[in-house]
Every structure is written in structure tokens, then in C-alpha cells.
C-alpha positions, 0 to 999 in steps of 0.5 A: 211051461213056456220055453224062454227065448234067451238063447245066444246066437250071433245076433244075441251075446250073453256073457259077464259083459251083459246081454246085448243084441241086434234089434229085432233079430237078437234083442226082441221084445220077448227076449228083453221081457224073458231076461228081465223076468229071470233077473227079477226072480234072482234079485231083491225088491229095489232095482235102479235102471238107467240107459244110454242115448240109443234110439231104442233106449226109451222103448226098452226102458219101458219094457224093463220098467213094466216087467219089473213092476209086474214082479212087484219091484220098486224101480228107481229111474236114473234116466240118461246116465253112465253105466258107472253112475247106475252102478254107484246108485245101486250101492248108494240107494241100498238097492238089490240090483240094477239094469243099464240099457246099453250096448256100450261101444257096439253100433246103434242097431245093437242094444242090451242089458248090463245086469247088476247085483247088490253093491252094483257089481255086475253079474258074474258066471254064477249069477248068470247061471242062477238067472238061466236056471230060473228061466228054465224052471219057469218058476218066475216071481210075479205080483198081483193087482195089490202088490204091483211095483212102483216107479220113481225118478232119481238124480244119480249123476250128482251123487256120483259126481260127489263120490268122485270128488270125495276120493281126491285129495287135491281138488283145490289144487286142480281148481286153481289150474283152471284147465281147459278140457275138450269133452267128446261124449259121442252124444251118449250117456256121459254128455251131461255127467262128465261136464258136470264133474269138470265144472266142479273141478274149475275146468273150462269145458269145450263140448264136442258131441255133448248134445242129443243126436238128431238122427238114429246114429251116433255122431261119430263111430261109437267105439273111441278109436283114433280113426273115430276121434279125428274131430276130437284131436283137431279141436284139442289142437285148435283150442290149445286145450290142456287135455281132452277126454273122449267117451263111449256111449255108456261112458264107462271107458275114457280115452285121453287126448293132448294138444300135442298128440291129439287122441292118444292110445287108450292104454295110457289111461291106466298109468296116467290115472295111477299117477293121480291116485291119492294113495300115491306119494313121492317115491322114497329112496328105499321102497318096500315091496309086498304092497297090495297088487293092482289088477288088470286083464290079460289084454292090458299093456304092461305100461301100468306095470312099468309105472307102478313098479318104482312105487312098489305095487305089483300088477296081476291079471284076470280074464277080460271083463269088468266082472272078472277084474273086480272079482280078482280085486275083491279077492286080493283086496286091491284098491286100484285096477282096470282094463286097458280099454280105458276102464279105470276102477277104484274100490273106494268109489261106489261105482267099483267098476269102469268109471270114466268120471273117475278116470278124468278126475285122476288124470287131472289130479296127476296133471295138477300134482305135477304142475303140468300145463297140458297132458303132454307134460305128463306123457312125455315122461311115460314109456313108449307103447308098441301095441296093437289090437285087431279083430277077425270075423268068426265063420260059422262052425269055427272050432276056436279051441283048435284055432288057438292050438294052432296059434300056440304052435307058432310060438314055441317057448312062450309061457301059456295062460289059458284063463281067457282064450290063449295068452302067450308071453316072454320077456320080449312081449305077449300075444293074446287070442280070445273070443269077444264077450261083446261081438261075434269076433276073435280078438288078437292083441299084442305088445312088444318091445319095438314095432318090428317085433310087434308086427311079427307077432301079429302077422304070424297069428293073423295067418291062422285066423284069416 
């Protein structure tokens, strides 16, 4: 029995966020084939695949497709498509699973496989364990010359766009505003999908990086940070646009922007989307409590808590990772949630995961509902945010648990939550230290009531991890 090559290392990350690695030292052809063989063994016959715009994408797609067909699978290829589009296609096509070829916000030398089961839900820890058990046993499915699988191309984007439009209850109100919208798609998977949605909503689209890259790199850093979005911010102001949306390469995250502020903190995406939900009505004089909770992760700011509280919606927190958020949403029958990195989730949209098209639609819904000329008109009524996210390289052999224990000792009196690394909180703020699911780094994230206290939290923790 041949030993499989799917083994985690600094060049190959394996978690509920998928399998991603550096080519070729981490994500080699043999690793890709092994991963797909394991995936195919624990899933059914019909599989949807899609990819972002990385230079290595077509090669990996060919490997994935050939391996699945060698297992007798019916492969439905969505082509260049956002991760949420592939997730939605799995459900809409009644497929047994899906594979999105992407390394999300990682640099271009990385690529990966985001694995989905029935209904488009990402593999959780149990699914990953079943897949690894199949690989270790060597009992992998295969087809003979009579039962080889098939291949079909599908238009998944248009169907996904339609499902997002179907969620809204004020499409005509949005269309009447004729908003001018800047779209920074980083040349990635959302470069056609988001403009298609916005055109359906009557918007004038001003594209930025919405074409294929000419070289082997992205036209800007792939993670949509404020530094990466300088041109986006400049274009918003130059064009006097009403709003802007910037994406990561696989378009599951969204960062809004306004003409007055340029690119804003990604943490505002959740409260802004909340205000556009069709389920949200004007706040009555006496609001009953006990509504179904919303779910966010431990690294998400309290902005949504503050904005949703007057409407009677509590907010609870899961471990970081879309799969963890969705699992808690299903358990609590939540219809809305997400992650503070710009991942908006609604249970009634077939993607049922982080969805940039959903986020854009809900933010436009909020603007139209409030008769806002620009996003600034909505932002001016939201709380101020004091939050910062830092990451630190992990040295080989680092005992992460001992490191977290030392951090906890620096903050006596704060409540500890250990479901994902170490999360400490009190009435004045919180700090979260955890190992990343997607990079070989430790993330330190904190939020406080003011800038001074925020810096105190971060600097104290940083002394331990530097």
C-alpha cells in the first residue's frame, strides 16, 4: 500500500479552511492527486469545480478533473467563479460536493483546494478526518474503462446572481438610485460575477482590476488591506462614486469603500449588511428580546453586536473559519452571520457561506432603504471602531500553548475562551491570539473602547510573540 503525501508542513496547510500550499514544495502534483482521491472516496458521484485566476489554476483544474473522472465522477466545471458561486452551484445542481481551486488571499505562489460536501458546506473536522482515514487505508475508489466519469461546463454565476437578487425585497428601490459603484476585483474570480450582479441592480460599474492579469502576479496585493487598496480609494474619490467594493482573489470576502473615507475597515461589512437585510424592520418602541442569534467568529469586532442590539438580535461567537461559523448557525437556526474579515453569510442564499455578492447587495439595500446618496451617509451613524489585527511568524519548534499561557498571565481578571487559541475579554475590550488556519503565523487581534487601551492590549501581547 503506497503512503499518501498529504502531510501538513509550513508549505502545506490543512484545516477546515481547506488545503493550501506553495507550489511545488507544498502543493505538488502528487499532493493534489492524493487529496482529490481521498475527497472522491468519501463523496458521491456529481462534483462541481471552479477556480480563481491564479496562473497555476488551469493546471490544477486539469489534475483535479482527471482524477475525479478516473473515479467515475460527473464533473461540472464552473470555470472562473467565486468560491460562493461554486458553493451555491453544489446545492443548485444537487451535487455531492465541490472543489474550489484557490488559496484565497495568499500570495500567487500559493494555491489550494477548498473542499465542499453536500449542500455546498465546507468540510468540517469530521469530514477531513474521514478523508484522511480513507487515504491512510489505501482503499480509494476508482473506475475502469467502462465507468470513467464525464465533464460538463456550467454557467454557475448567473444562477448565483439570481439567488442573491431573490433574497432582496427592495430591488426596484435600489435600481431607482442608479448608484455609481467602483469594483476592485484584483483580477480574480469575482471580476465578472460582481459587475453582473451590480448591473442587474441598475448600478453604473466603474471597474478596477476587473480584467485578466498580464503576468504571473495579482495587480495589487491579494489581501484587501488598506495599504493594498490605495488605487481603489483614489478612484472612489476621483469618480465621486456612491460606494465601492473590493474583493480578494476568490471573492468570498468584501471590503466596502466610500467617496469620503476611501476603503474602510472590513469589520464594517457585517453591520452594514445587517442594515440591508429584508428581515430587518424599523425598530419598534418596545422591542421583544429572545430572537434567533446571529453568529460571528471570535476575531470579529463588536460592531454587529452594537448595531443589532436595538432590534433584539443577540450575537454569539464560534471558532474562526467559515465552516465553524456555519456549523454554529445551523445548530442555532441562525439566518445571518459571518466573519469580520468581510465574509457575509445568509442561510437563505444557496452559497450559505461567506459571499461577496451577498454583501454588496445587502449594503446597497441598506443605502437605498435609508435614501443614502453615498455610503458615507450610512457610515456616519455607525459606532467608531478601535481595532487592529497583527500577525507574527512562528519559529520552528514553538510551543504555541505555552506562548498563549504566557499571554494569559499578562491579563489577570479577563474572561478566557479557549475554543480557538486564546480569547480574553472584559467590559473594556478583548484580545484574541490564535494560530492561523491559512498561513504559518500567529494572529493577535484586539478591540477596545479607545485607541490608547487598544495599543496597550496589543503591545503587551506582542512582547511575548516577537
